PDB file of N, CA, C and O in Angstrom:
ATOM      1  N   MET A   1     115.710  98.433  85.979  1.00  0.00           N
ATOM      2  CA  MET A   1     114.971  99.458  86.930  1.00  0.00           C
ATOM      3  C   MET A   1     114.544 100.731  86.433  1.00  0.00           C
ATOM      4  O   MET A   1     115.481 101.463  86.114  1.00  0.00           O
ATOM      5  N   SER A   2     113.190 101.287  86.249  1.00  0.00           N
ATOM      6  CA  SER A   2     113.266 102.632  85.741  1.00  0.00           C
ATOM      7  C   SER A   2     113.461 103.761  86.804  1.00  0.00           C
ATOM      8  O   SER A   2     113.604 103.786  88.026  1.00  0.00           O
ATOM      9  N   THR A   3     113.413 104.518  85.980  1.00  0.00           N
ATOM     10  CA  THR A   3     114.055 106.000  86.928  1.00  0.00           C
ATOM     11  C   THR A   3     112.878 106.802  87.163  1.00  0.00           C
ATOM     12  O   THR A   3     111.813 106.667  86.562  1.00  0.00           O
ATOM     13  N   GLY A   4     113.161 107.768  88.202  1.00  0.00           N
ATOM     14  CA  GLY A   4     112.139 108.622  88.799  1.00  0.00           C
ATOM     15  C   GLY A   4     111.885 109.914  87.983  1.00  0.00           C
ATOM     16  O   GLY A   4     112.476 110.114  86.922  1.00  0.00           O
ATOM     17  N   PRO A   5     110.990 110.784  88.505  1.00  0.00           N
ATOM     18  CA  PRO A   5     110.860 112.031  87.795  1.00  0.00           C
ATOM     19  C   PRO A   5     111.888 112.901  88.229  1.00  0.00           C
ATOM     20  O   PRO A   5     112.355 112.808  89.364  1.00  0.00           O
ATOM     21  N   GLY A   6     112.319 113.842  87.306  1.00  0.00           N
ATOM     22  CA  GLY A   6     113.387 114.775  87.558  1.00  0.00           C
ATOM     23  C   GLY A   6     114.921 114.221  87.127  1.00  0.00           C
ATOM     24  O   GLY A   6     115.961 114.838  87.358  1.00  0.00           O
ATOM     25  N   ASP A   7     114.838 113.087  86.536  1.00  0.00           N
ATOM     26  CA  ASP A   7     116.156 112.706  86.050  1.00  0.00           C
ATOM     27  C   ASP A   7     116.983 113.702  85.421  1.00  0.00           C
ATOM     28  O   ASP A   7     118.049 114.098  85.891  1.00  0.00           O
ATOM     29  N   ALA A   8     116.482 114.082  84.381  1.00  0.00           N
ATOM     30  CA  ALA A   8     117.353 114.817  83.484  1.00  0.00           C
ATOM     31  C   ALA A   8     117.856 116.132  84.097  1.00  0.00           C
ATOM     32  O   ALA A   8     118.932 116.625  83.757  1.00  0.00           O
ATOM     33  N   THR A   9     117.072 116.663  84.979  1.00  0.00           N
ATOM     34  CA  THR A   9     117.416 118.118  85.473  1.00  0.00           C
ATOM     35  C   THR A   9     118.040 118.244  86.714  1.00  0.00           C
ATOM     36  O   THR A   9     118.587 119.266  87.127  1.00  0.00           O
ATOM     37  N   ARG A  10     117.935 117.084  87.348  1.00  0.00           N
ATOM     38  CA  ARG A  10     118.908 117.177  88.829  1.00  0.00           C
ATOM     39  C   ARG A  10     119.367 115.675  89.054  1.00  0.00           C
ATOM     40  O   ARG A  10     119.508 115.193  90.178  1.00  0.00           O
ATOM     41  N   GLY A  11     119.537 115.136  88.131  1.00  0.00           N
ATOM     42  CA  GLY A  11     120.031 113.541  88.574  1.00  0.00           C
ATOM     43  C   GLY A  11     119.106 112.756  89.153  1.00  0.00           C
ATOM     44  O   GLY A  11     119.436 111.632  89.530  1.00  0.00           O
ATOM     45  N   GLY A  12     117.732 113.244  89.325  1.00  0.00           N
ATOM     46  CA  GLY A  12     116.845 112.197  89.629  1.00  0.00           C
ATOM     47  C   GLY A  12     116.811 111.457  91.009  1.00  0.00           C
ATOM     48  O   GLY A  12     117.879 111.184  91.557  1.00  0.00           O
ATOM     49  N   VAL A  13     115.880 111.198  91.457  1.00  0.00           N
ATOM     50  CA  VAL A  13     115.478 110.719  92.680  1.00  0.00           C
ATOM     51  C   VAL A  13     116.390 109.308  92.798  1.00  0.00           C
ATOM     52  O   VAL A  13     116.788 108.999  93.921  1.00  0.00           O
ATOM     53  N   TYR A  14     116.628 108.699  91.983  1.00  0.00           N
ATOM     54  CA  TYR A  14     117.353 107.505  91.733  1.00  0.00           C
ATOM     55  C   TYR A  14     118.625 107.470  91.306  1.00  0.00           C
ATOM     56  O   TYR A  14     119.237 106.402  91.285  1.00  0.00           O
ATOM     57  N   GLY A  15     119.315 108.898  90.819  1.00  0.00           N
ATOM     58  CA  GLY A  15     120.109 108.905  90.266  1.00  0.00           C
ATOM     59  C   GLY A  15     121.548 109.152  91.126  1.00  0.00           C
ATOM     60  O   GLY A  15     121.528 108.645  92.247  1.00  0.00           O
ATOM     61  N   ALA A  16     122.507 109.698  90.839  1.00  0.00           N
ATOM     62  CA  ALA A  16     123.516 109.857  91.420  1.00  0.00           C
ATOM     63  C   ALA A  16     123.634 110.783  92.760  1.00  0.00           C
ATOM     64  O   ALA A  16     123.050 111.865  92.698  1.00  0.00           O
ATOM     65  N   ALA A  17     124.305 110.480  93.920  1.00  0.00           N
ATOM     66  CA  ALA A  17     124.214 111.262  95.235  1.00  0.00           C
ATOM     67  C   ALA A  17     124.832 112.651  95.111  1.00  0.00           C
ATOM     68  O   ALA A  17     125.886 112.881  94.518  1.00  0.00           O
ATOM     69  N   GLY A  18     124.139 113.474  95.675  1.00  0.00           N
ATOM     70  CA  GLY A  18     124.819 114.808  95.738  1.00  0.00           C
ATOM     71  C   GLY A  18     124.912 115.192  97.086  1.00  0.00           C
ATOM     72  O   GLY A  18     124.392 114.459  97.927  1.00  0.00           O
ATOM     73  N   PRO A  19     125.522 116.278  97.453  1.00  0.00           N
ATOM     74  CA  PRO A  19     125.964 116.567  98.755  1.00  0.00           C
ATOM     75  C   PRO A  19     125.070 116.771  99.681  1.00  0.00           C
ATOM     76  O   PRO A  19     124.238 117.646  99.440  1.00  0.00           O
ATOM     77  N   ALA A  20     124.988 116.084 100.902  1.00  0.00           N
ATOM     78  CA  ALA A  20     123.931 116.152 101.961  1.00  0.00           C
ATOM     79  C   ALA A  20     123.280 117.326 102.227  1.00  0.00           C
ATOM     80  O   ALA A  20     124.004 118.313 102.097  1.00  0.00           O
ATOM     81  N   GLY A  21     122.168 117.541 102.553  1.00  0.00           N
ATOM     82  CA  GLY A  21     121.512 118.917 102.787  1.00  0.00           C
ATOM     83  C   GLY A  21     121.007 119.600 101.742  1.00  0.00           C
ATOM     84  O   GLY A  21     120.528 120.722 101.901  1.00  0.00           O
ATOM     85  N   HIS A  22     121.056 119.024 100.612  1.00  0.00           N
ATOM     86  CA  HIS A  22     120.588 119.941  99.237  1.00  0.00           C
ATOM     87  C   HIS A  22     119.331 119.490  98.832  1.00  0.00           C
ATOM     88  O   HIS A  22     119.209 119.290  97.624  1.00  0.00           O
ATOM     89  N   GLY A  23     118.170 119.239  99.697  1.00  0.00           N
ATOM     90  CA  GLY A  23     116.936 118.777  99.082  1.00  0.00           C
ATOM     91  C   GLY A  23     116.975 117.304  98.280  1.00  0.00           C
ATOM     92  O   GLY A  23     116.477 116.291  98.770  1.00  0.00           O
ATOM     93  N   TRP A  24     117.490 117.331  97.271  1.00  0.00           N
ATOM     94  CA  TRP A  24     117.454 115.924  96.217  1.00  0.00           C
ATOM     95  C   TRP A  24     118.660 115.101  96.763  1.00  0.00           C
ATOM     96  O   TRP A  24     118.594 113.916  96.437  1.00  0.00           O
ATOM     97  N   ALA A  25     119.593 115.391  97.407  1.00  0.00           N
ATOM     98  CA  ALA A  25     120.657 114.529  97.683  1.00  0.00           C
ATOM     99  C   ALA A  25     120.367 113.439  98.376  1.00  0.00           C
ATOM    100  O   ALA A  25     119.625 113.485  99.357  1.00  0.00           O
ATOM    101  N   THR A  26     120.979 112.224  97.897  1.00  0.00           N
ATOM    102  CA  THR A  26     120.896 110.855  98.712  1.00  0.00           C
ATOM    103  C   THR A  26     121.935 110.637  99.571  1.00  0.00           C
ATOM    104  O   THR A  26     121.944 109.576 100.194  1.00  0.00           O
ATOM    105  N   ALA A  27     123.053 111.648  99.771  1.00  0.00           N
ATOM    106  CA  ALA A  27     124.044 111.237 100.590  1.00  0.00           C
ATOM    107  C   ALA A  27     123.737 110.708 101.917  1.00  0.00           C
ATOM    108  O   ALA A  27     123.010 111.408 102.622  1.00  0.00           O
ATOM    109  N   GLY A  28     124.142 109.644 102.363  1.00  0.00           N
ATOM    110  CA  GLY A  28     123.722 108.910 103.604  1.00  0.00           C
ATOM    111  C   GLY A  28     124.809 107.858 104.163  1.00  0.00           C
ATOM    112  O   GLY A  28     125.953 107.929 103.714  1.00  0.00           O
ATOM    113  N   PRO A  29     124.527 107.007 105.006  1.00  0.00           N
ATOM    114  CA  PRO A  29     125.521 106.235 105.556  1.00  0.00           C
ATOM    115  C   PRO A  29     126.305 105.310 104.046  1.00  0.00           C
ATOM    116  O   PRO A  29     125.737 104.877 103.043  1.00  0.00           O
ATOM    117  N   ALA A  30     127.603 105.270 104.383  1.00  0.00           N
ATOM    118  CA  ALA A  30     128.150 104.532 103.289  1.00  0.00           C
ATOM    119  C   ALA A  30     127.743 102.973 102.879  1.00  0.00           C
ATOM    120  O   ALA A  30     127.654 102.401 101.792  1.00  0.00           O
ATOM    121  N   ASP A  31     127.541 102.562 104.226  1.00  0.00           N
ATOM    122  CA  ASP A  31     126.983 101.047 103.970  1.00  0.00           C
ATOM    123  C   ASP A  31     125.495 100.924 103.717  1.00  0.00           C
ATOM    124  O   ASP A  31     125.091  99.763 103.670  1.00  0.00           O
ATOM    125  N   LEU A  32     124.854 101.606 103.594  1.00  0.00           N
ATOM    126  CA  LEU A  32     123.330 101.530 103.309  1.00  0.00           C
ATOM    127  C   LEU A  32     123.320 100.720 102.105  1.00  0.00           C
ATOM    128  O   LEU A  32     124.034 100.954 101.130  1.00  0.00           O
ATOM    129  N   ASP A  33     122.477  99.741 102.199  1.00  0.00           N
ATOM    130  CA  ASP A  33     122.072  98.833 101.174  1.00  0.00           C
ATOM    131  C   ASP A  33     121.715  99.743  99.985  1.00  0.00           C
ATOM    132  O   ASP A  33     120.969 100.693 100.224  1.00  0.00           O
ATOM    133  N   PRO A  34     122.191  99.548  98.652  1.00  0.00           N
ATOM    134  CA  PRO A  34     121.571 100.370  97.481  1.00  0.00           C
ATOM    135  C   PRO A  34     120.048 100.424  97.259  1.00  0.00           C
ATOM    136  O   PRO A  34     119.382 101.432  97.022  1.00  0.00           O
ATOM    137  N   ASP A  35     119.554  98.955  97.398  1.00  0.00           N
ATOM    138  CA  ASP A  35     118.063  98.972  97.391  1.00  0.00           C
ATOM    139  C   ASP A  35     117.224  99.690  98.285  1.00  0.00           C
ATOM    140  O   ASP A  35     116.249 100.345  97.920  1.00  0.00           O
ATOM    141  N   VAL A  36     117.620  99.558  99.496  1.00  0.00           N
ATOM    142  CA  VAL A  36     116.865 100.378 100.721  1.00  0.00           C
ATOM    143  C   VAL A  36     117.393 102.021 100.527  1.00  0.00           C
ATOM    144  O   VAL A  36     116.837 102.882 101.211  1.00  0.00           O
ATOM    145  N   ARG A  37     118.198 102.306  99.820  1.00  0.00           N
ATOM    146  CA  ARG A  37     118.723 103.875  99.309  1.00  0.00           C
ATOM    147  C   ARG A  37     117.651 104.079  98.451  1.00  0.00           C
ATOM    148  O   ARG A  37     117.060 105.139  98.655  1.00  0.00           O
ATOM    149  N   LEU A  38     117.140 103.257  97.385  1.00  0.00           N
ATOM    150  CA  LEU A  38     116.340 103.613  96.449  1.00  0.00           C
ATOM    151  C   LEU A  38     114.932 103.751  96.821  1.00  0.00           C
ATOM    152  O   LEU A  38     114.167 104.586  96.338  1.00  0.00           O
ATOM    153  N   LEU A  39     114.610 102.795  97.795  1.00  0.00           N
ATOM    154  CA  LEU A  39     113.321 102.854  98.646  1.00  0.00           C
ATOM    155  C   LEU A  39     113.029 104.031  99.565  1.00  0.00           C
ATOM    156  O   LEU A  39     111.886 104.365  99.880  1.00  0.00           O
ATOM    157  N   ILE A  40     114.153 104.642  99.978  1.00  0.00           N
ATOM    158  CA  ILE A  40     114.245 105.759 100.638  1.00  0.00           C
ATOM    159  C   ILE A  40     113.760 107.013  99.830  1.00  0.00           C
ATOM    160  O   ILE A  40     112.840 107.768 100.145  1.00  0.00           O
ATOM    161  N   GLU A  41     114.537 107.077  98.763  1.00  0.00           N
ATOM    162  CA  GLU A  41     114.503 108.235  97.881  1.00  0.00           C
ATOM    163  C   GLU A  41     113.105 108.003  97.133  1.00  0.00           C
ATOM    164  O   GLU A  41     112.496 109.037  96.857  1.00  0.00           O
ATOM    165  N   GLY A  42     112.600 106.966  96.822  1.00  0.00           N
ATOM    166  CA  GLY A  42     111.316 106.704  96.410  1.00  0.00           C
ATOM    167  C   GLY A  42     110.102 107.284  97.206  1.00  0.00           C
ATOM    168  O   GLY A  42     109.192 107.922  96.676  1.00  0.00           O
ATOM    169  N   LEU A  43     110.205 106.942  98.764  1.00  0.00           N
ATOM    170  CA  LEU A  43     109.508 107.371  99.703  1.00  0.00           C
ATOM    171  C   LEU A  43     109.561 109.053  99.765  1.00  0.00           C
ATOM    172  O   LEU A  43     108.520 109.704  99.860  1.00  0.00           O
ATOM    173  N   VAL A  44     110.859 109.669  99.703  1.00  0.00           N
ATOM    174  CA  VAL A  44     110.862 110.918  99.789  1.00  0.00           C
ATOM    175  C   VAL A  44     110.100 111.635  98.954  1.00  0.00           C
ATOM    176  O   VAL A  44     109.362 112.554  99.307  1.00  0.00           O
ATOM    177  N   GLN A  45     110.305 111.114  97.477  1.00  0.00           N
ATOM    178  CA  GLN A  45     109.544 111.745  96.624  1.00  0.00           C
ATOM    179  C   GLN A  45     108.027 111.620  96.322  1.00  0.00           C
ATOM    180  O   GLN A  45     107.344 112.431  95.695  1.00  0.00           O
ATOM    181  N   ALA A  46     107.604 110.386  96.917  1.00  0.00           N
ATOM    182  CA  ALA A  46     106.328 109.923  97.094  1.00  0.00           C
ATOM    183  C   ALA A  46     105.572 110.967  98.076  1.00  0.00           C
ATOM    184  O   ALA A  46     104.445 111.327  97.736  1.00  0.00           O
ATOM    185  N   VAL A  47     106.092 111.438  99.192  1.00  0.00           N
ATOM    186  CA  VAL A  47     105.919 112.098 100.477  1.00  0.00           C
ATOM    187  C   VAL A  47     105.512 113.580  99.648  1.00  0.00           C
ATOM    188  O   VAL A  47     104.390 114.082  99.713  1.00  0.00           O
ATOM    189  N   HIS A  48     106.535 114.097  98.951  1.00  0.00           N
ATOM    190  CA  HIS A  48     106.690 115.294  98.231  1.00  0.00           C
ATOM    191  C   HIS A  48     105.335 115.468  97.325  1.00  0.00           C
ATOM    192  O   HIS A  48     104.649 116.489  97.261  1.00  0.00           O
ATOM    193  N   ASP A  49     105.087 114.104  96.568  1.00  0.00           N
ATOM    194  CA  ASP A  49     103.895 114.375  95.775  1.00  0.00           C
ATOM    195  C   ASP A  49     102.821 114.091  96.213  1.00  0.00           C
ATOM    196  O   ASP A  49     101.771 114.168  95.576  1.00  0.00           O
ATOM    197  N   GLY A  50     102.962 113.651  97.589  1.00  0.00           N
ATOM    198  CA  GLY A  50     101.604 113.422  98.044  1.00  0.00           C
ATOM    199  C   GLY A  50     100.731 112.339  97.616  1.00  0.00           C
ATOM    200  O   GLY A  50      99.513 112.512  97.572  1.00  0.00           O
ATOM    201  N   ASP A  51     101.402 110.973  97.222  1.00  0.00           N
ATOM    202  CA  ASP A  51     101.012 109.971  96.616  1.00  0.00           C
ATOM    203  C   ASP A  51     100.793 108.663  97.652  1.00  0.00           C
ATOM    204  O   ASP A  51     101.510 107.662  97.647  1.00  0.00           O
ATOM    205  N   ASP A  52      99.829 108.855  98.400  1.00  0.00           N
ATOM    206  CA  ASP A  52      99.432 107.892  99.588  1.00  0.00           C
ATOM    207  C   ASP A  52      99.727 106.576  99.072  1.00  0.00           C
ATOM    208  O   ASP A  52     100.660 105.947  99.571  1.00  0.00           O
ATOM    209  N   PRO A  53      99.013 106.067  98.092  1.00  0.00           N
ATOM    210  CA  PRO A  53      99.089 104.560  97.701  1.00  0.00           C
ATOM    211  C   PRO A  53     100.688 104.355  97.670  1.00  0.00           C
ATOM    212  O   PRO A  53     101.114 103.340  98.220  1.00  0.00           O
ATOM    213  N   ARG A  54     101.500 105.137  97.139  1.00  0.00           N
ATOM    214  CA  ARG A  54     102.942 104.573  96.488  1.00  0.00           C
ATOM    215  C   ARG A  54     103.359 104.845  98.000  1.00  0.00           C
ATOM    216  O   ARG A  54     104.148 103.980  98.380  1.00  0.00           O
ATOM    217  N   ILE A  55     103.072 105.758  98.938  1.00  0.00           N
ATOM    218  CA  ILE A  55     103.806 105.784 100.200  1.00  0.00           C
ATOM    219  C   ILE A  55     103.656 104.590 101.104  1.00  0.00           C
ATOM    220  O   ILE A  55     104.620 104.049 101.646  1.00  0.00           O
ATOM    221  N   ARG A  56     102.404 104.200 101.245  1.00  0.00           N
ATOM    222  CA  ARG A  56     101.949 102.656 101.777  1.00  0.00           C
ATOM    223  C   ARG A  56     102.734 101.534 101.046  1.00  0.00           C
ATOM    224  O   ARG A  56     103.280 100.650 101.706  1.00  0.00           O
ATOM    225  N   ASN A  57     102.798 101.558  99.696  1.00  0.00           N
ATOM    226  CA  ASN A  57     103.591 100.272  99.129  1.00  0.00           C
ATOM    227  C   ASN A  57     105.032 100.338  99.649  1.00  0.00           C
ATOM    228  O   ASN A  57     105.584  99.409 100.238  1.00  0.00           O
ATOM    229  N   LEU A  58     105.640 101.635  99.351  1.00  0.00           N
ATOM    230  CA  LEU A  58     107.091 101.873  99.720  1.00  0.00           C
ATOM    231  C   LEU A  58     107.457 101.520 101.134  1.00  0.00           C
ATOM    232  O   LEU A  58     108.485 100.900 101.406  1.00  0.00           O
ATOM    233  N   LEU A  59     106.561 101.945 102.055  1.00  0.00           N
ATOM    234  CA  LEU A  59     106.830 101.749 103.424  1.00  0.00           C
ATOM    235  C   LEU A  59     106.768 100.148 103.735  1.00  0.00           C
ATOM    236  O   LEU A  59     107.628  99.645 104.458  1.00  0.00           O
ATOM    237  N   ALA A  60     105.925  99.517 103.277  1.00  0.00           N
ATOM    238  CA  ALA A  60     105.757  98.222 103.283  1.00  0.00           C
ATOM    239  C   ALA A  60     107.145  97.490 103.055  1.00  0.00           C
ATOM    240  O   ALA A  60     107.708  96.824 103.923  1.00  0.00           O
ATOM    241  N   LYS A  61     107.619  97.702 101.777  1.00  0.00           N
ATOM    242  CA  LYS A  61     108.834  97.356 101.301  1.00  0.00           C
ATOM    243  C   LYS A  61     109.873  97.569 102.396  1.00  0.00           C
ATOM    244  O   LYS A  61     110.462  96.617 102.908  1.00  0.00           O
ATOM    245  N   LEU A  62     110.112  98.993 102.788  1.00  0.00           N
ATOM    246  CA  LEU A  62     111.246  99.218 103.694  1.00  0.00           C
ATOM    247  C   LEU A  62     111.129  98.696 104.872  1.00  0.00           C
ATOM    248  O   LEU A  62     112.163  98.398 105.469  1.00  0.00           O
ATOM    249  N   ALA A  63     109.818  98.457 105.499  1.00  0.00           N
ATOM    250  CA  ALA A  63     109.808  97.648 106.619  1.00  0.00           C
ATOM    251  C   ALA A  63     110.613  96.160 106.617  1.00  0.00           C
ATOM    252  O   ALA A  63     111.359  95.727 107.495  1.00  0.00           O
ATOM    253  N   ALA A  64     110.322  95.689 105.682  1.00  0.00           N
ATOM    254  CA  ALA A  64     110.960  94.301 105.468  1.00  0.00           C
ATOM    255  C   ALA A  64     112.414  94.284 105.498  1.00  0.00           C
ATOM    256  O   ALA A  64     113.080  93.338 105.918  1.00  0.00           O
ATOM    257  N   ALA A  65     112.926  95.492 104.983  1.00  0.00           N
ATOM    258  CA  ALA A  65     114.474  95.445 104.609  1.00  0.00           C
ATOM    259  C   ALA A  65     115.358  96.463 105.559  1.00  0.00           C
ATOM    260  O   ALA A  65     116.586  96.390 105.526  1.00  0.00           O
ATOM    261  N   ALA A  66     114.669  97.435 106.424  1.00  0.00           N
ATOM    262  CA  ALA A  66     115.354  98.412 107.059  1.00  0.00           C
ATOM    263  C   ALA A  66     116.153  98.230 108.323  1.00  0.00           C
ATOM    264  O   ALA A  66     115.688  97.548 109.236  1.00  0.00           O
ATOM    265  N   ASP A  67     117.014  98.651 108.394  1.00  0.00           N
ATOM    266  CA  ASP A  67     117.575  98.711 109.787  1.00  0.00           C
ATOM    267  C   ASP A  67     117.615 100.060 110.640  1.00  0.00           C
ATOM    268  O   ASP A  67     117.041 101.008 110.105  1.00  0.00           O
ATOM    269  N   THR A  68     118.096 100.251 111.654  1.00  0.00           N
ATOM    270  CA  THR A  68     118.237 101.563 112.380  1.00  0.00           C
ATOM    271  C   THR A  68     118.733 102.782 111.526  1.00  0.00           C
ATOM    272  O   THR A  68     118.116 103.819 111.285  1.00  0.00           O
ATOM    273  N   ASP A  69     120.010 102.408 111.119  1.00  0.00           N
ATOM    274  CA  ASP A  69     120.509 103.252 110.312  1.00  0.00           C
ATOM    275  C   ASP A  69     119.713 103.768 108.870  1.00  0.00           C
ATOM    276  O   ASP A  69     119.891 104.848 108.307  1.00  0.00           O
ATOM    277  N   ALA A  70     118.882 102.780 108.495  1.00  0.00           N
ATOM    278  CA  ALA A  70     117.917 103.191 107.225  1.00  0.00           C
ATOM    279  C   ALA A  70     116.824 104.118 107.774  1.00  0.00           C
ATOM    280  O   ALA A  70     116.476 105.148 107.197  1.00  0.00           O
ATOM    281  N   LEU A  71     116.395 103.751 108.740  1.00  0.00           N
ATOM    282  CA  LEU A  71     115.163 104.628 109.351  1.00  0.00           C
ATOM    283  C   LEU A  71     115.693 105.920 109.763  1.00  0.00           C
ATOM    284  O   LEU A  71     114.964 106.906 109.654  1.00  0.00           O
ATOM    285  N   LEU A  72     116.795 106.028 110.192  1.00  0.00           N
ATOM    286  CA  LEU A  72     117.295 107.337 110.787  1.00  0.00           C
ATOM    287  C   LEU A  72     117.699 108.151 109.516  1.00  0.00           C
ATOM    288  O   LEU A  72     117.619 109.379 109.504  1.00  0.00           O
ATOM    289  N   HIS A  73     118.200 107.313 108.289  1.00  0.00           N
ATOM    290  CA  HIS A  73     118.107 108.063 107.039  1.00  0.00           C
ATOM    291  C   HIS A  73     117.074 108.577 106.475  1.00  0.00           C
ATOM    292  O   HIS A  73     117.115 109.730 106.047  1.00  0.00           O
ATOM    293  N   LEU A  74     116.081 107.884 106.390  1.00  0.00           N
ATOM    294  CA  LEU A  74     114.829 108.136 105.999  1.00  0.00           C
ATOM    295  C   LEU A  74     114.450 109.709 106.693  1.00  0.00           C
ATOM    296  O   LEU A  74     114.212 110.766 106.109  1.00  0.00           O
ATOM    297  N   ARG A  75     114.494 109.434 108.006  1.00  0.00           N
ATOM    298  CA  ARG A  75     113.987 110.683 108.654  1.00  0.00           C
ATOM    299  C   ARG A  75     114.686 112.025 108.344  1.00  0.00           C
ATOM    300  O   ARG A  75     114.057 113.081 108.289  1.00  0.00           O
ATOM    301  N   ARG A  76     116.276 111.913 108.107  1.00  0.00           N
ATOM    302  CA  ARG A  76     116.817 112.926 107.717  1.00  0.00           C
ATOM    303  C   ARG A  76     116.474 113.270 106.654  1.00  0.00           C
ATOM    304  O   ARG A  76     116.335 114.483 106.494  1.00  0.00           O
ATOM    305  N   ARG A  77     116.192 112.325 105.471  1.00  0.00           N
ATOM    306  CA  ARG A  77     116.023 112.712 104.033  1.00  0.00           C
ATOM    307  C   ARG A  77     114.422 113.525 104.238  1.00  0.00           C
ATOM    308  O   ARG A  77     114.329 114.616 103.677  1.00  0.00           O
ATOM    309  N   LEU A  78     113.490 113.141 104.828  1.00  0.00           N
ATOM    310  CA  LEU A  78     112.218 113.797 104.996  1.00  0.00           C
ATOM    311  C   LEU A  78     112.532 115.187 105.448  1.00  0.00           C
ATOM    312  O   LEU A  78     112.138 116.106 104.729  1.00  0.00           O
ATOM    313  N   TYR A  79     113.078 115.418 106.360  1.00  0.00           N
ATOM    314  CA  TYR A  79     113.440 116.531 107.045  1.00  0.00           C
ATOM    315  C   TYR A  79     113.976 117.535 106.120  1.00  0.00           C
ATOM    316  O   TYR A  79     113.406 118.610 105.934  1.00  0.00           O
ATOM    317  N   ASP A  80     115.093 117.186 105.526  1.00  0.00           N
ATOM    318  CA  ASP A  80     115.855 117.959 104.431  1.00  0.00           C
ATOM    319  C   ASP A  80     114.890 118.104 103.325  1.00  0.00           C
ATOM    320  O   ASP A  80     115.270 118.991 102.561  1.00  0.00           O
ATOM    321  N   ASN A  81     113.999 117.666 103.031  1.00  0.00           N
ATOM    322  CA  ASN A  81     113.146 117.931 101.865  1.00  0.00           C
ATOM    323  C   ASN A  81     112.009 118.629 102.205  1.00  0.00           C
ATOM    324  O   ASN A  81     111.223 119.048 101.356  1.00  0.00           O
ATOM    325  N   MET A  82     111.826 118.827 103.739  1.00  0.00           N
ATOM    326  CA  MET A  82     110.381 119.603 104.122  1.00  0.00           C
ATOM    327  C   MET A  82     110.644 120.975 103.602  1.00  0.00           C
ATOM    328  O   MET A  82     111.786 121.433 103.571  1.00  0.00           O
ATOM    329  N   PRO A  83     109.412 121.749 103.122  1.00  0.00           N
ATOM    330  CA  PRO A  83     109.460 123.134 102.980  1.00  0.00           C
ATOM    331  C   PRO A  83     108.903 123.845 104.254  1.00  0.00           C
ATOM    332  O   PRO A  83     107.998 123.483 105.006  1.00  0.00           O
ATOM    333  N   ALA A  84     109.803 125.110 104.293  1.00  0.00           N
ATOM    334  CA  ALA A  84     109.338 125.921 105.577  1.00  0.00           C
ATOM    335  C   ALA A  84     107.666 126.459 105.636  1.00  0.00           C
ATOM    336  O   ALA A  84     106.913 126.852 104.745  1.00  0.00           O
ATOM    337  N   PRO A  85     107.517 126.312 106.822  1.00  0.00           N
ATOM    338  CA  PRO A  85     105.949 126.743 107.037  1.00  0.00           C
ATOM    339  C   PRO A  85     105.784 127.900 106.446  1.00  0.00           C
ATOM    340  O   PRO A  85     106.699 128.720 106.363  1.00  0.00           O
ATOM    341  N   ALA A  86     104.536 128.102 105.946  1.00  0.00           N
ATOM    342  CA  ALA A  86     104.344 129.333 105.145  1.00  0.00           C
ATOM    343  C   ALA A  86     104.385 130.595 106.137  1.00  0.00           C
ATOM    344  O   ALA A  86     104.584 131.685 105.600  1.00  0.00           O
ATOM    345  N   ASP A  87     104.238 130.564 107.343  1.00  0.00           N
ATOM    346  CA  ASP A  87     104.371 131.730 108.257  1.00  0.00           C
ATOM    347  C   ASP A  87     105.583 132.069 108.622  1.00  0.00           C
ATOM    348  O   ASP A  87     105.721 133.227 109.016  1.00  0.00           O
ATOM    349  N   THR A  88     106.604 131.304 108.600  1.00  0.00           N
ATOM    350  CA  THR A  88     108.114 131.463 108.671  1.00  0.00           C
ATOM    351  C   THR A  88     108.730 132.493 107.769  1.00  0.00           C
ATOM    352  O   THR A  88     108.643 132.319 106.553  1.00  0.00           O
ATOM    353  N   PRO A  89     109.387 133.622 108.284  1.00  0.00           N
ATOM    354  CA  PRO A  89     110.083 134.528 106.988  1.00  0.00           C
ATOM    355  C   PRO A  89     111.203 133.645 106.646  1.00  0.00           C
ATOM    356  O   PRO A  89     111.673 132.767 107.368  1.00  0.00           O
ATOM    357  N   VAL A  90     111.496 133.903 105.723  1.00  0.00           N
ATOM    358  CA  VAL A  90     112.758 132.993 105.095  1.00  0.00           C
ATOM    359  C   VAL A  90     113.828 134.260 104.717  1.00  0.00           C
ATOM    360  O   VAL A  90     113.543 135.195 103.969  1.00  0.00           O
ATOM    361  N   ALA A  91     114.913 134.099 105.299  1.00  0.00           N
ATOM    362  CA  ALA A  91     116.025 134.967 105.380  1.00  0.00           C
ATOM    363  C   ALA A  91     116.419 135.399 103.587  1.00  0.00           C
ATOM    364  O   ALA A  91     116.245 134.575 102.690  1.00  0.00           O
ATOM    365  N   ASP A  92     116.809 136.422 103.400  1.00  0.00           N
ATOM    366  CA  ASP A  92     117.120 137.020 102.130  1.00  0.00           C
ATOM    367  C   ASP A  92     118.818 136.372 102.169  1.00  0.00           C
ATOM    368  O   ASP A  92     119.690 136.380 103.037  1.00  0.00           O
ATOM    369  N   GLU A  93     118.750 135.855 100.819  1.00  0.00           N
ATOM    370  CA  GLU A  93     120.179 135.395 100.332  1.00  0.00           C
ATOM    371  C   GLU A  93     121.039 136.312  99.619  1.00  0.00           C
ATOM    372  O   GLU A  93     122.152 135.947  99.242  1.00  0.00           O
TER     373      GLU A  93
END
């Protein structure tokens, strides 16, 4: 299987899992099927890129394979990857 964008700089969207809550991290349910996990990460990347045809394709594939845990993981990943609204002040670090 081919790898996704960003592989060299951050482990890639199809690469090793990072800690949960760090944007690109793929941590999720331990028993989540690896193929479903790849579909979810591909969807997160496609949403981030605004690639509507790829989103439709991946959603169709996910619909055939996903269970409740997978859908909840997709929801969590999409929220983790969502930028703050432009009018929301960001706390200084």
